[in-house]
Every structure is written in C-alpha cells, then in structure tokens.
N, C-alpha and C positions, 0 to 999 in steps of 0.2 A: 492398762493394756494387758491382754491375755498372753501369758507366757507360751512360747512355742517349743515343743519337744519333738526331737527326732529319734525314732526307734529304728535300730539297725540290727537285723537278725535275718539269717537265711531261712528260718523256719516260720512258715505262715502262722501256725497255731500259736507260737510264742509271741509273735507280733500282735496277734489278736488279743491275747491275754493281757499284754502290757497296755494295749490301747483301751481295753475295757476298764483297767485300773485308773487310767489317766484322762480319758476322753471327756468326762463330765466336768473336769477342772481346767484342763489346758487345751490348747490347739495342738493336735498330734499329727505328725506325718510319719510315713514309714519308708524304709529302704530295705530291699531284699538282698543287698550285697554292699560290701564296703566301697566298691567302685561307684555304685549308684549314690551312696551316701556322700562320698567326696564331691560328686557333681552337684548334689543338692546343697551341701554346705558352702560351695563356692558361689551359689546364686542367692540363697535365702539365709536370713539370720535365724539362728536357733539359740534358745537360752540354755538348753541342756540336750546332750546326745546320750542315748542309752545304747551301749555297744556290747555285743557278745564277743568275747576274746577269740573264740574258735569259729571261723567262717572259711569256706573254700575260696581259693584264688587269692584273696587278700584278707588277712586276719584283722581283728580289731586293733591289735598292737600296731600292725603296719599302717592301718588307717590313721591312728593317732600320730604316728611318725610323719605321715604325709600332711596331716593337719598342722603340725608344728612347722614343717618345711614351708607351708603356704601361709603361715601366720594366721591360721584360723584358731581363735582362742575360745571356742565354745567349750564350756566345761563338760566333762564326760563322766558317766557312771559305767563301770565295767561289770558285767555279769560273768562270774567265774565258777569253775569247779575246782575241787581239790587238786586235780592234776595240772591246773593252770598256774600254780604258784610261781614257778620261775618266770613265766610271762608277765604275771602281775607285778613282780619285782621289777622287771624291765619297764613296764608301763609307768612305774613311779618316776623313772628318770625323765619322762616327758611331762611330768606334772600331775599325773593321775593319782588321786588319793582316795577316791570313792569307789568301793567295791561291794557288790552283793554276791553272796555265795548261793548257788543253786542247791535246792529249789527255793524260790523266793515267793513271798506272799504279796498281794496287792498293797497291803498296809506298808510293808517294807519299801516297796517301790515309791509309793506316794510320799513317804516320810523323807527318803533320801533326796528326791527331786525337790521337795519344798525347802529342805535344808540348803541345797546348793543354790536355789533361786534367791534365798535370803542372803547368803554369803556373797553372791555376785551381783546384787542389786546395784544399778548405776548410782553414783553419788547424788545426782540431782533428784532421784526418786526415793532416797532414803529419808526416813523421818529421824529427827534428832533422838539419840539414844545415849544413855550414860556410858562413859568409858569405864565399864566394869570388867570383871574377869571374863564373862561370856563374850563381850565385845572384842576383847583382845584375842581370845581363842578363835573366834570366827574370822577375824581379820588375818590371823596367822594361817588358817586353813586356806583362805582365798589367795594369800601370797604364795603359798606352796603350790597351789594349782597353777599359778602363773609363773612358777619358778623364780619368783622374786625372793630369793633366800635372805637378802638383807632386810627386807620388810618383815618377812616371817620371823627372823631372829629378833628384831626389835619388838614385835608384838608378843612373842613368847616371853621375852624378858619382862615386859610390862605385866603379862599375866602371872608370871612367877613371882613378881614383886608383890602382887596382891595375895597370892596363895602359893608359897614356895613348896608346899607339900601336896600339890595337886597331881595325882597320877595321870590325869588326862593331859595336862600341859607337859609333863615330863615325857609321857609316851609320844606326844606329837613332836617334841623336840628330837626324840630318837628317830622318828620318821623323817624329819627334815635332814638330819645328818646321814641317815641311810640313803636318801635320795642323792645326797652329795657324795656318796661313796666314802664317807668318813665313818667307817664301821666301828672303830674303837669308841668314838664319841657316841654313836648310836647305841652300842651295848651299854655304855656308861649311863645314858639317860633311861634306857629300858630298865636297867638294874636299879636306878634310883626310884623309878615308878613302882617297881616290885617291892623295894625296901619300905616305901611309904605304905603300900597296900599289898600285902602278900597274896591276896586273892584277886588282884586286878588282872583279869584274863587277857585283855588286849596286849599289855606289855609282856606277859608271860608267853603269849603266842608269837609275838614279834621276836623275842629273845630266842625261843626255840627254833624259829625259822632261820635266823642268822646262823645259829650254831650248826644246824643240820646242813644248810647250804655250804658252809665253809668246811665242814668235816666229812660230809657224805656226797656233796655235789648236787643234792636235790632235797626237797622237803615237801611234805604234804600239809604243812601248816599254812593256813591262809593268812594273807595280810590283814591286819586288824587295827583299825583306827578308832574303834569304839564309836562309830557313828550311829549304830542301830542295834 
C-alpha cells in the first residue's frame, strides 16, 4: 500500500517543492495552515506529516500539541531554522525527534520520510529481521516518538549491550533523558558519546545546546539526532 504523506506549510512554493520531492514515491496531500491540517488528520490516515514550525495563527508546535490531545499518533518531521531551537526542544516533549534544518534538499526529505516509514511500519507488515544493533536503535526511536520511554529504555539497553561504545546509541539515550527533562542524565550520556568519539558532532551539538539554554536562556544550536 502506498504511504500517505501530509505536507503542512503556509507557503505555496515550499509545499510545491516538497511535493516534487515526494510525489513520485508517495501519495501526497497538502494543507496551507495548521488548522486545515488538524481537520485533515482527523478524517484521513497519514503515515507521516511534514510540519513547518513557524506558521501564522497556529504554529507547528501548537498543531503537534493538538494532535497529542486528540490522540493522533501520526509521526511528524519538523522543518526548522536556527532561531527555532527553543521550539524544537519543546516539540521533543511531545515525541518529536525528527528535524530538518532549512534549507533542505529533496534527498534529505526523502531520506527522513523513508526512515520514519520503516520505523513505524505496522507489525503485520514487517518482514522478519535479526534483532541486531540497528533493530534495537530503530525500535528505540519509534518508542521515543510514541513517548513510550519504558520501551525506549529497554531497546537502548539492548543496543548498548551489543555495542556499549556506540556514540549513536549513547546520544539517543541523551535525547530520551532530555525529553523526560532529566537533564543531568542527558548531559551524562551526551558526554559519554563525546568521550567515545570526540568528533561525534550530534552529541557535541546537543551538549552545547543544553549548556547554552541553561546558562544563557537561548541557543542557536539545532537539535541533532544524527538522522541525516
């Protein structure tokens, strides 16, 4: 079955660009406002929603909050700018972990959508796969999307049992703790990821962001999951 994608952006040219990147692969619908998107999400099933954080009247963050309130579990991708970092951090509290920073390319958009679709594939449609490191990391990301932190923790433990020195798994553990507002633990895991790989940019960016938010009240450091 063809996956269904909802593009939500108030700028027509942006919607057309995203559609051009995805139209030959997926079924694509568009909404020119968050209010329209909420109406469409209440009627139709979508496998992924691509949201701009900054929209008039209702922002992408407010849309995600309404989706959570209405138990709409469609996974989202947020398209952000540097100035959106505080809002991106707030979006994490509602289960958002997938972000693309402007300007984005068609390949980046296709890659992140495909990654989310694999992560959220219904159990009955999944093909048997080995319970290896990649499996547990993918399951942890899905659980974080759904705010099932118990399952996320279990899968991260399994991933780290396979590779205790994985900066990707350690960084994701930091993300999980940051979403739970356990910032000391988040710093600990970001620090472990950096210790394992001093050049691992995602953990460095996340550590800088926490430091700047706590010490200066704001940060220009984007949220970094190392998806893309």
